[in-house]
C-alpha positions in Angstrom: 56.2 148.3 120.4 56.6 144.7 121.2 59.4 143.2 119.5 58.7 140.1 117.2 60.1 136.9 118.9 61.9 135.0 116.4 64.9 132.4 115.8 67.3 133.3 113.2 68.9 130.8 110.6 71.8 132.7 109.1 73.4 131.5 105.8 76.9 131.6 105.1 78.5 128.5 103.1 75.2 126.9 102.8 73.5 128.9 100.2 70.3 126.2 99.9 67.0 125.4 101.6 67.2 121.8 100.9 69.2 119.2 103.1 70.6 122.1 104.9 71.5 120.6 108.8 71.6 124.1 110.6 68.4 125.3 108.6 66.9 121.6 109.4 67.5 122.6 113.1 66.3 125.9 113.0 62.9 125.1 111.7 62.8 122.2 114.2 62.6 125.1 117.1 59.7 126.7 118.8 59.7 130.0 117.0 59.4 131.3 113.6 62.7 131.3 111.7 63.9 134.4 110.0 66.7 133.8 107.5 69.4 136.1 106.7 72.3 136.6 104.9 75.0 139.2 105.0 77.5 140.6 102.6 80.5 140.9 104.6 82.2 144.3 104.0 85.2 143.1 106.0 85.8 140.4 102.9 84.4 142.0 100.1 86.0 145.2 100.7 89.3 143.5 100.4 88.7 142.3 96.9 90.4 144.0 94.0 88.9 142.9 91.1 85.4 144.8 91.2 83.9 142.3 88.8 84.6 139.5 91.1 82.8 136.2 89.7 82.2 134.6 93.2 80.5 137.9 94.3 78.2 137.8 91.2 77.8 134.2 92.0 76.5 134.5 95.4 74.5 137.4 94.9 72.6 135.5 92.1 72.3 132.5 94.6 71.0 134.8 97.5 68.4 136.7 94.9 67.3 133.3 94.1 66.8 132.0 97.6 64.9 135.3 98.3 62.6 134.0 95.6 62.3 130.7 96.6 61.6 132.1 100.3 58.8 134.6 99.1 57.2 131.7 97.2 56.8 130.5 100.9 55.4 134.1 102.3 58.8 134.7 103.8 61.7 136.5 102.7 65.7 136.5 103.0 67.0 139.5 105.0 70.0 140.8 103.1 72.2 143.1 104.7 75.9 144.5 103.5 78.2 145.8 106.1 80.4 144.8 109.3 78.9 141.5 110.7 79.0 142.9 114.4 77.3 146.1 113.6 74.5 144.1 111.9 74.1 141.7 114.8 73.8 144.8 117.0 71.3 146.0 114.6 69.1 143.1 114.7 69.5 142.4 118.4 67.6 145.8 119.0 65.0 145.1 116.3 63.9 141.6 117.3 63.8 139.4 120.4 65.8 136.7 119.2 65.5 133.5 120.8 68.3 131.5 119.3 70.5 132.0 116.3 71.4 128.7 114.1 74.2 128.3 111.4 76.5 126.0 110.2 80.2 125.7 111.2 82.8 127.4 109.4 86.2 126.5 110.0 88.5 129.7 108.8 90.3 131.8 111.3 88.3 135.0 110.4 85.0 133.1 110.5 85.9 131.4 114.0 86.6 135.0 115.3 83.4 136.5 113.7 81.3 133.7 115.4 82.7 133.9 118.8 82.1 137.7 118.5 78.1 137.1 117.3 77.9 134.4 119.9 78.7 136.7 122.6 76.6 139.4 121.5 73.5 137.1 121.1 74.0 135.2 124.6 74.3 139.0 126.4 70.7 139.3 125.0 69.6 136.4 126.5 69.9 134.3 123.2 71.6 131.0 122.4 73.7 130.4 119.4 73.9 126.9 117.6 76.1 125.9 114.9 76.1 122.6 113.1 78.2 120.5 110.7 76.8 120.4 107.0 80.1 121.8 104.9 82.0 118.6 105.4 81.3 114.8 105.4 83.4 114.4 108.6 85.1 117.0 110.4 88.1 117.8 112.7 87.8 115.2 115.7 85.6 112.5 113.5 88.6 110.5 111.6 91.8 110.2 114.1 94.1 107.4 114.6 93.8 104.9 117.7 95.8 107.4 119.8 93.4 110.3 119.3 96.1 112.2 117.1 95.0 113.3 113.5 96.2 111.6 110.6 98.8 113.8 108.4 98.7 111.2 105.4 95.9 110.9 103.2 95.9 107.2 102.0 95.3 105.8 105.6 93.0 108.9 106.6 90.8 108.0 103.2 90.6 104.2 104.5 89.3 105.3 108.1 87.0 107.8 106.3 85.8 104.9 103.9 85.0 102.5 106.9 83.3 105.2 108.7 80.8 105.7 105.7 80.4 101.7 105.3 79.2 101.9 108.9 76.4 103.7 107.8 75.5 101.9 104.7 71.9 100.5 103.7 71.4 97.5 102.3 68.3 97.6 100.4 66.6 93.7 99.5 63.7 92.6 97.7 60.8 90.9 99.2 62.5 87.6 99.2 65.6 89.0 101.1 67.6 89.2 97.7 70.2 91.8 97.9 69.5 94.5 95.4 71.8 97.2 95.7 74.1 99.1 98.1 74.2 102.6 98.8 75.8 104.9 101.2 73.3 106.0 104.0 73.6 109.5 104.4 69.8 110.8 104.7 69.0 114.1 103.5 67.6 116.8 106.1 64.1 116.8 105.4 63.8 120.7 105.3 60.7 120.4 103.2 58.6 119.2 106.0 59.0 122.0 108.2 59.1 125.1 105.4 55.7 126.3 107.1 57.9 127.4 110.1 59.7 130.1 108.2 58.9 134.1 109.5 56.2 135.3 107.7 57.0 138.7 106.1 56.8 140.8 103.0 60.0 140.9 100.9 63.0 142.7 102.1 64.9 144.8 99.7 68.2 143.1 98.6 71.6 145.6 97.9 72.7 145.7 94.4 76.0 144.9 93.0 76.6 148.2 92.2 75.4 149.2 95.8 78.3 147.3 97.2 80.7 148.7 94.7 80.8 145.8 92.1 79.7 144.7 88.7 78.5 141.6 87.0 80.8 139.5 85.8 81.5 138.3 82.1 82.8 135.1 83.3 80.4 132.1 82.6 79.4 130.3 85.8 79.3 126.6 86.3 76.1 124.9 86.2 75.3 122.8 89.7 74.4 119.6 88.0 76.2 117.1 86.2 75.4 113.8 84.6 75.9 110.6 86.3 77.6 109.5 83.1 80.2 112.0 83.9 80.9 111.0 87.1 80.8 107.3 86.4 83.8 107.7 83.9 85.9 110.2 85.8 88.5 107.9 86.6 88.8 107.5 82.9 88.6 111.1 81.8 89.5 113.5 84.6 93.4 113.7 84.0 93.1 115.1 80.0 92.0 119.0 80.3 90.9 119.0 76.9 88.0 116.5 77.5 84.9 117.9 79.7 85.8 115.2 82.3 85.6 117.3 85.5 82.3 118.3 87.2 83.5 121.8 87.8 81.3 121.8 90.8 83.8 123.1 93.3 82.3 126.8 93.2 79.0 125.2 94.6 80.7 123.3 97.3 82.4 126.3 98.5 79.2 128.1 98.9 77.2 125.1 99.5 74.4 125.6 96.7 74.4 122.0 96.8 74.6 119.3 99.5 78.1 117.4 100.0 76.2 114.7 101.4 74.1 113.9 98.2 77.1 114.0 96.1 79.2 111.9 98.3 76.0 109.5 98.5 76.0 109.6 94.6 80.0 109.2 94.2 79.9 106.3 96.4 77.6 104.4 94.0 79.1 105.8 91.0 82.9 106.4 91.1 85.4 105.7 93.9 88.1 108.0 92.3 85.4 110.9 92.6 84.7 109.9 96.0 88.3 110.3 97.0 88.5 114.0 95.4 85.8 115.0 98.1 87.7 113.1 101.0 90.5 115.2 100.0 88.2 118.5 100.8 87.5 116.6 104.3 91.2 115.9 104.8 92.4 119.6 104.2 89.6 121.1 106.3 91.1 118.7 108.9 94.5 119.9 108.4 93.5 123.3 108.9 91.5 122.8 111.9 94.1 120.7 113.7 97.3 122.8 112.7 95.9 126.2 111.9 99.6 127.6 111.3 99.5 126.2 107.8 97.3 129.4 106.7 100.5 131.2 107.0 103.4 129.0 106.6 104.5 125.6 105.9 103.0 122.4 107.5 106.8 120.9 107.7 108.7 123.7 109.5 111.8 123.2 108.2 110.8 123.8 104.8 110.7 127.6 106.2 114.5 127.3 105.2 114.2 127.4 101.6 115.9 130.4 100.3 113.2 131.5 97.2 114.3 133.4 94.4 111.0 135.3 94.2 112.0 136.6 90.7 108.9 139.1 90.2 109.6 139.5 86.5 109.4 135.6 86.0 106.4 135.4 88.4 104.7 138.1 86.5 105.2 136.0 83.3 103.7 132.9 85.0 100.5 134.7 86.2 100.2 136.1 82.8 100.9 132.7 81.2 104.2 133.5 79.0 106.6 131.1 80.5 107.3 129.2 77.2 106.0 125.9 78.5 102.8 125.5 77.2 101.0 123.3 79.7 101.8 125.7 82.3 100.6 129.1 80.0 97.3 127.2 78.9 96.5 126.8 82.3 97.3 130.3 83.6 95.3 131.8 80.8 92.5 129.3 81.5 92.3 130.4 84.8 92.4 134.1 84.0 89.9 133.9 81.5 87.2 131.6 83.2 88.3 131.2 86.8 88.8 127.6 86.3 91.7 125.4 86.0 91.7 121.8 85.4 92.8 119.7 88.3 96.0 118.2 86.2 97.2 121.4 85.1 96.7 122.9 88.8 99.7 120.5 89.9 101.8 121.2 86.6 101.4 125.0 87.1 102.1 124.9 90.9 104.9 122.7 90.4 106.7 124.7 87.9 106.4 127.9 90.1 107.7 126.5 93.3 110.1 124.2 91.5 111.5 125.4 88.1 111.2 129.3 89.4 112.0 128.8 93.0 108.9 131.0 93.7 107.3 130.8 97.2 104.2 128.7 97.2 102.8 131.4 99.1 102.6 133.8 96.1 100.9 131.1 94.0 98.6 130.6 96.6 97.4 134.3 96.8 97.2 134.2 93.0 94.7 131.2 93.0 92.9 132.6 96.0 92.4 136.0 93.9 91.2 134.1 90.6 89.5 130.5 91.4 86.0 130.8 91.2 86.1 127.6 93.9 88.7 129.4 96.1 88.5 127.2 99.4 91.4 128.3 102.1 91.7 124.6 103.3 92.2 123.0 99.9 94.0 125.5 98.1 96.5 125.6 101.2 96.7 122.1 101.1 97.2 121.8 97.2 100.1 124.4 97.4 101.8 122.9 100.2 101.7 119.4 98.4 103.1 121.0 95.1 106.0 122.6 96.9 106.8 119.4 99.1 106.2 121.1 102.6 102.7 119.9 103.3 101.2 116.9 104.4 102.0 114.4 101.7 104.8 111.8 102.8 106.9 112.1 99.2 109.6 114.6 99.6 110.7 117.7 97.6 112.0 115.5 94.6 108.6 115.5 93.0 109.2 117.7 90.2 106.7 117.9 87.3 108.0 117.7 83.9 105.7 120.2 82.2 106.4 118.9 78.4 105.8 115.1 79.6 102.8 116.0 81.0 101.8 117.5 77.9 102.6 114.9 75.7 100.9 112.5 78.3 97.7 114.3 79.0 97.3 116.7 75.8 98.8 114.3 73.1 96.8 116.1 70.1 97.3 119.5 71.5 93.8 120.6 71.7 93.9 122.0 75.2 97.2 123.7 74.4 96.1 125.4 71.1 92.8 126.2 72.6 94.2 128.7 74.9 97.5 129.4 73.4 96.5 130.3 69.6 100.2 131.8 68.9 101.6 128.1 69.6 104.2 127.2 67.2 104.7 130.3 66.0 107.5 133.1 66.5 105.2 134.9 68.9 105.2 132.4 71.6 107.9 133.0 73.9 110.9 130.9 74.5 111.1 128.8 77.8 112.2 131.3 80.5 114.0 128.3 82.4 115.7 125.0 81.0 114.0 122.0 82.7 117.0 119.9 83.2 118.7 122.9 84.8 116.2 124.1 86.8 115.4 120.9 88.1 118.8 120.4 89.3 118.9 123.9 90.8 116.1 122.9 92.8 117.1 119.7 94.1 120.5 121.2 95.0 118.8 124.2 97.0 115.9 122.2 98.6 118.4 119.6 99.8 120.9 122.1 101.4 118.4 123.8 102.7 116.5 121.0 104.3 119.6 119.3 105.7 121.2 122.3 107.2 118.1 122.4 109.5 
């Protein structure tokens, strides 16, 4: 029996039909497009929490995608297992002319894609990847000498300048300027939706079949009000206020378009736009300096003699340090998979500076708990907190968690929400004295860095 000839679009961190770069190029090609998604057992089997909310999020999203495709007379082919084995099976089942997908930037993903590309090309097919997860990637925002920026502020200036090059000026019929909007046109996928491979619905593995259960955590909505974005610079630092978007998980798995949000942010709030630039910046750093995935960007920081007290680390994880801003943040993370941005800085600084625990311990814990975990951003944030990252400011940046609480949660609404026993005898005393811990940190860091 003759194999059906098809092109394939491989969904990964881009779980949407609209404004999807790789999908757009696939649907413009010469053969019908079979969309696929693989629940990667190499990743899932390493997850200890079998109610991992991210797996539930992906599963729900994939089921919704399959429903959308069903309304177009197609279906999403959903597999669970080792990608290499699954691709060998696909190449035996279909005459695959070309595979389309979007770039993934992490080490495992790059190795996986290289293996799949080799399998496809050995069978006479081609393998194409496209930029979709960021606005500007590895080689697009560079210094005049062609080297990458390692400090955010000059990087962001050039990033914005490149954005301005794509500015569209909207005028009325008399030539009067009406508005300025940043000109990132969406990929017009809808025009080509008729080019999906026509098939009956494929089965979808259940969470239980993959060894998981439904999460009990509420998952963030992909829509936010324009008012929230417009006021973002005024509200984002106060954890008791619903002043942040909580869109991180949607950016992580591509259920919303980064181009759409950048276009809106550029018109509504530059501070929110800066948060999107940080995503690009850390993705660029990981691409140019892959050693950061496992070690300090500034290698002399590998000489820090971390205390790594396991009992203190456990108290930090459980939100029982006796410092309310730290404890509220950790309890929020454990309960919801989210932690407010300001509080992330306080908790990570406390672990690395007050307790002198290796930033990689905290990075790994956040990777396990955060709904919006992204290797590049999580790594960049932790290295910034520890002083060993790209940020030019040295190690003596040490947040005082008490003054941070007084400044950003003056009425203690956030604290009391997550620490009901606050101001009672059951709430623990501080595990370290701030002044002594600060002095110890400065002494140890200075000695280690000066001896390098």
